[in-house]
C-alpha positions in Angstrom: 32.4 8.7 23.5 34.4 7.9 26.7 37.9 6.6 26.3 37.0 3.5 28.2 33.8 2.8 26.2 35.2 -0.3 24.4 36.1 -1.7 27.9 32.5 -1.2 28.9 31.4 -3.1 25.8 33.8 -5.9 26.6 32.4 -6.1 30.1 28.9 -6.3 28.8 30.0 -9.1 26.5 31.4 -11.1 29.4 28.3 -10.5 31.6 25.8 -11.3 28.8 27.7 -14.4 27.8 27.8 -15.7 31.3 24.1 -15.2 31.9 23.1 -16.5 28.4 24.9 -19.8 29.1 22.8 -20.3 32.2 19.6 -19.2 30.3 20.2 -21.5 27.4 20.6 -24.5 29.7 17.1 -23.9 31.2 14.2 -26.0 30.0 11.5 -23.3 29.7 12.7 -19.9 28.6 10.2 -17.0 28.4 10.1 -14.0 26.1 10.5 -11.7 29.1 13.8 -13.4 30.0 15.1 -13.0 26.5 14.0 -9.3 26.6 15.9 -8.9 29.9 19.0 -10.2 28.2 18.6 -7.7 25.4 18.1 -4.9 28.0 21.5 -5.7 29.5 23.0 -4.1 26.4 21.1 -0.8 26.9 22.0 2.4 28.5 19.8 5.5 29.2 20.3 9.0 27.9 21.5 9.8 31.4 23.7 6.7 31.9 26.5 9.0 33.4 24.2 9.1 36.4 25.1 5.6 37.4 22.5 5.2 40.1 19.6 6.2 37.8 20.9 3.8 35.1 21.3 0.9 37.5 17.8 1.4 38.9 16.0 2.0 35.7 17.7 -0.4 33.3 20.2 -2.9 34.9 18.3 -4.2 37.9 15.0 -4.5 36.1 16.7 -6.4 33.3 18.4 -8.8 35.7 15.0 -9.2 37.5 13.3 -10.3 34.3 16.0 -12.8 33.4 16.2 -14.4 36.9 12.5 -14.1 37.6 13.2 -12.3 40.9 11.8 -9.2 42.6 15.0 -7.0 42.5 13.3 -3.6 42.3 14.1 -2.5 45.8 17.4 -4.2 46.2 20.8 -2.5 46.1 23.0 -3.7 43.2 25.4 -5.5 45.5 22.7 -7.7 46.8 21.3 -8.3 43.3 24.8 -9.3 42.2 25.2 -11.8 45.0 21.8 -13.4 44.2 22.5 -13.6 40.5 25.8 -15.3 41.2 24.2 -17.8 43.5 21.5 -18.6 41.0 23.9 -19.0 38.1 26.8 -20.6 40.0 29.6 -19.3 37.9 32.7 -17.7 39.3 33.1 -14.0 38.5 29.5 -13.2 37.7 29.0 -11.2 40.9 31.9 -8.9 39.9 30.6 -8.6 36.4 27.2 -7.5 37.6 28.8 -4.8 39.7 30.9 -3.4 36.8 29.7 -0.8 34.3 27.9 -2.5 31.5 25.4 -1.5 28.7 26.3 0.6 25.7 23.4 1.1 23.3 20.8 3.8 23.7 17.5 2.6 22.1 15.2 5.4 21.2 12.6 5.6 24.0 9.4 5.1 22.0 10.7 1.8 20.8 11.6 0.4 24.3 8.1 -0.7 25.1 7.2 -1.7 21.6 10.4 -3.8 21.3 9.2 -5.9 24.4 6.0 -6.7 22.5 8.0 -7.4 19.3 10.2 -9.9 21.2 7.2 -11.7 22.6 5.6 -11.9 19.1 8.9 -13.2 17.5 10.3 -15.2 20.3 10.3 -18.5 18.4 12.5 -16.9 15.7 14.8 -14.9 18.0 15.8 -17.4 20.7 17.4 -19.8 18.2 19.6 -16.9 17.0 20.7 -16.4 20.6 21.9 -20.0 20.8 23.7 -19.7 17.5 25.4 -16.5 18.5 26.6 -17.9 21.8 28.4 -20.8 20.1 29.5 -18.8 17.1 33.1 -19.5 15.9 33.4 -17.9 12.5 32.6 -14.8 10.6 30.7 -16.9 8.1 28.3 -17.9 10.9 28.0 -14.3 11.9 27.1 -13.4 8.3 24.4 -16.1 8.3 23.0 -14.6 11.5 22.9 -11.2 9.9 20.8 -12.7 7.1 18.4 -14.3 9.6 18.0 -11.0 11.5 17.1 -9.1 8.3 14.2 -11.5 7.6 12.6 -10.6 10.9 9.8 -8.0 10.8 10.5 -4.4 11.7 9.8 -3.0 15.1 6.8 -0.6 15.0 6.7 2.6 16.9 3.6 2.6 19.2 1.9 5.5 17.5 3.0 4.3 14.1 3.5 7.9 12.9 7.2 7.4 12.0 9.1 4.7 10.3 9.7 1.4 12.0 13.0 0.4 13.6 15.1 -2.2 11.8 15.5 -5.3 14.0 19.3 -5.0 13.6 19.3 -1.9 15.9 17.8 -4.1 18.7 19.6 -7.4 18.0 23.1 -6.7 16.7 24.2 -5.3 20.1 22.9 -8.6 21.6 24.8 -10.6 18.9 27.9 -8.6 19.7 27.5 -9.4 23.4 27.0 -13.1 22.8 30.0 -13.5 20.4 33.0 -14.8 22.4 35.3 -13.5 19.7 33.8 -10.0 19.9 33.7 -9.8 16.1 30.0 -9.4 15.4 29.6 -5.7 14.6 27.1 -3.4 16.1 25.0 -2.2 13.1 22.4 0.4 14.2 21.3 3.9 13.2 24.1 5.7 15.0 25.8 8.4 12.9 29.3 6.9 13.0 27.9 3.5 11.8 26.1 5.2 8.9 29.3 7.1 8.0 31.3 3.9 8.0 28.8 2.2 5.7 28.6 5.1 3.4 32.4 5.2 3.1 32.5 1.5 2.5 29.7 1.7 -0.2 27.3 -0.4 1.8 24.8 2.0 3.3 22.1 0.8 0.9 23.1 -2.8 1.1 21.5 -5.8 2.8 22.4 -6.5 6.5 24.9 -9.2 5.4 26.5 -6.8 3.1 26.8 -4.2 5.9 28.2 -6.9 8.1 30.9 -7.7 5.4 31.7 -4.0 5.2 32.2 -3.6 8.9 34.3 -6.7 9.6 36.4 -5.8 6.5 37.9 -3.1 8.7 39.3 -5.6 11.2 43.1 -5.6 11.0 43.3 -2.1 9.6 44.1 1.1 11.4 44.5 -0.5 14.8 41.0 -2.1 14.7 41.2 -5.7 16.1 37.5 -6.5 16.8 34.0 -5.0 17.0 34.6 -3.2 20.3 37.5 -1.3 18.6 35.4 -0.7 15.6 32.7 1.0 17.7 35.4 3.5 18.9 36.1 4.8 15.4 36.1 8.6 15.2 33.3 10.2 13.4 35.7 12.2 11.3 36.0 9.4 8.8 37.1 11.4 5.8 40.5 11.7 7.4 40.8 8.0 7.8 39.0 5.9 5.3 40.0 6.1 1.7 37.1 4.0 0.3 35.7 0.5 0.2 38.9 -1.1 -0.8 41.6 1.4 0.2 43.8 1.4 3.3 43.2 4.0 6.0 45.4 7.1 5.7 45.9 7.1 9.5 45.0 5.0 12.5 41.2 4.8 12.8 41.2 4.5 16.6 41.7 7.9 18.2 43.0 7.0 21.7 45.1 9.1 24.1 48.7 8.4 23.5 49.2 7.2 27.1 46.2 4.9 27.2 48.2 2.0 25.9 47.8 -0.6 23.2 46.6 -4.2 23.4 49.2 -6.4 25.0 50.7 -8.5 22.1 52.7 -11.7 22.3 56.3 -10.8 23.1 59.5 -11.6 21.3 63.0 -10.3 21.9 62.6 -7.5 19.4 59.7 -6.0 21.4 61.8 -5.1 24.4 64.2 -2.3 24.2 67.5 -2.7 26.2 67.1 -0.3 29.2 70.4 -1.5 30.7 73.5 -2.4 28.8 74.2 -5.2 31.3 70.8 -6.9 30.6 71.5 -10.3 29.1 69.7 -12.2 26.4 68.7 -14.7 29.0 67.1 -12.0 31.2 65.2 -10.6 28.2 63.9 -14.1 27.3 62.7 -14.7 30.9 61.0 -11.3 30.9 59.1 -12.2 27.7 58.2 -15.6 29.0 56.8 -14.1 32.2 54.7 -11.5 30.2 53.4 -14.1 27.8 52.3 -16.3 30.7 50.3 -13.4 32.1 48.2 -13.3 28.9 47.2 -16.9 29.7 46.6 -16.5 33.4 44.7 -13.2 33.1 42.9 -14.0 29.9 39.6 -12.8 31.4 40.9 -9.3 31.7 41.8 -6.6 29.2 45.6 -6.2 29.3 47.5 -3.3 27.7 51.1 -2.3 27.5 52.4 1.3 27.7 52.6 3.0 24.3 53.6 6.5 25.4 57.2 7.6 25.6 56.7 8.6 29.3 54.8 5.6 30.4 56.1 2.4 28.9 54.7 0.1 31.5 54.9 -3.6 31.1 51.2 -4.5 31.7 48.1 -2.7 32.8 45.0 -4.8 33.9 41.9 -2.7 33.1 39.3 -2.8 35.9 41.0 -5.6 37.8 38.9 -5.4 40.9 35.3 -4.8 41.9 35.9 -1.1 42.2 36.9 -0.8 38.5 40.4 0.2 39.3 43.3 -0.2 36.9 46.5 -2.0 38.0 49.9 -1.2 36.6 52.3 -4.2 36.7 56.0 -3.8 36.3 57.6 -7.2 35.4 61.2 -7.8 36.5 63.3 -10.8 35.5 65.2 -10.7 38.8 64.2 -10.5 42.4 67.3 -8.6 43.4 66.8 -5.5 45.5 68.4 -3.3 42.8 65.7 -4.4 40.3 62.9 -3.8 42.9 64.2 -0.3 43.4 64.1 0.3 39.7 60.6 -1.1 39.5 59.3 1.2 42.2 60.7 4.2 40.5 59.2 3.2 37.2 55.7 2.5 38.7 55.5 5.9 40.4 56.8 7.6 37.2 54.2 5.8 35.0 51.4 6.6 37.4 52.3 10.3 37.4 52.8 10.5 33.7 49.5 8.8 32.8 47.4 11.2 34.7 48.3 13.3 37.7 44.7 13.2 38.9 44.0 9.6 38.3 44.8 6.9 40.8 46.3 3.6 39.8 47.0 0.6 41.9 50.6 -0.5 41.5 52.3 -4.0 41.5 55.6 -5.7 40.9 55.8 -9.1 39.3 58.9 -11.2 40.0 60.2 -14.6 38.9 60.4 -15.8 42.5 59.6 -14.6 46.0 61.9 -11.8 47.2 63.5 -11.5 50.6 61.2 -10.7 53.6 62.8 -7.2 53.9 61.9 -6.4 50.3 58.4 -7.8 50.7 57.8 -5.6 53.8 59.3 -2.6 52.0 56.9 -2.9 49.1 54.0 -3.4 51.5 55.1 -0.1 53.3 55.0 1.6 50.0 51.5 0.2 49.3 52.8 -1.5 46.2 51.5 -5.0 45.5 53.7 -8.0 45.0 53.1 -11.1 42.9 55.7 -13.8 42.0 55.8 -17.0 40.1 55.9 -20.3 41.9 56.5 -22.8 39.1 54.0 -21.9 36.4 51.5 -20.3 38.8 51.3 -17.0 40.6 51.4 -16.3 44.4 51.0 -13.1 46.4 51.2 -12.0 50.0 48.5 -9.3 49.3 44.9 -10.1 50.1 43.7 -7.5 47.5 45.6 -9.3 44.7 44.6 -12.8 45.7 41.9 -13.1 43.0 44.7 -12.6 40.3 46.6 -15.7 41.5 
């Protein structure tokens, strides 16, 4: 599984939630529209071929939802039209990003469309419940309702039917604003987790309990993290009640960890002359970013050679990552240090991977320093009161 798969799942969650909010507000919803929403969670076996995936899955799904003829349109035009119809900021960018994460077995793709039409009156209320879900108890109740739905028959009926959880739990995951509803399907790693947790033969609510019981253990914070658990579970899970022997999430050391709330103990002193006041300001600035950039995935450097302050994953329409170095002073000496750190981090993370770079300051620097950063093609953002400002057009959407 790709290292950025959990981010793809999070982007799918944001896209599905945005479109579902619009769909729920409509007076007359059709089964085809609901099926289109489900298809937004899908990939194809050849999803690495982005053009084929977009043409065969993503655009047809959006066409069903919006009731529009998108089949011969490029994705950029589809994204603009969806955004105009829905009228929500950020939807156009979400449509353009990589989304979809579950590979439904081909024979069930057509039969699931008929199944949705046959069971629409039972399924759509679950969509509304999932979209406004606020607790794990509500999620467990949803799992119980999903289990009561009939199985999805294969067209030739020569093999066993598919459990409705395989079709609907990816949708519930994508509707849950907390990203805590687990994906419970027939994938090997899901089965292995359930076996190790003693829930493989249990009901869907029992499987739900077993999955969410791993949150807060081994670096797993939510369902997107849980879907990244290595298949080699015997090295990590000690049983249904035991603690993991090692971290469950197998990520590259330099990929970073989720940006936490800061306190003074989190920051190492990189300069002896750095004062407590400076450290406090640095923490305050970083914490404020978590609020201002809440719609993005933010990480901080975890590797010894790349201890960057903040990385914004897929911050622009091109899916680029942005490394942000936070400085508590706008003095030239601090800017020089920031530039060196940014280039060092970018090199250490991956010599073949390009990152956009940016400095965040507590106030606007001198014109000379602003021009110097522009010459280096390093972005600049500064605080103006409690808000952000920039002189870079390509960073304007972050301010």
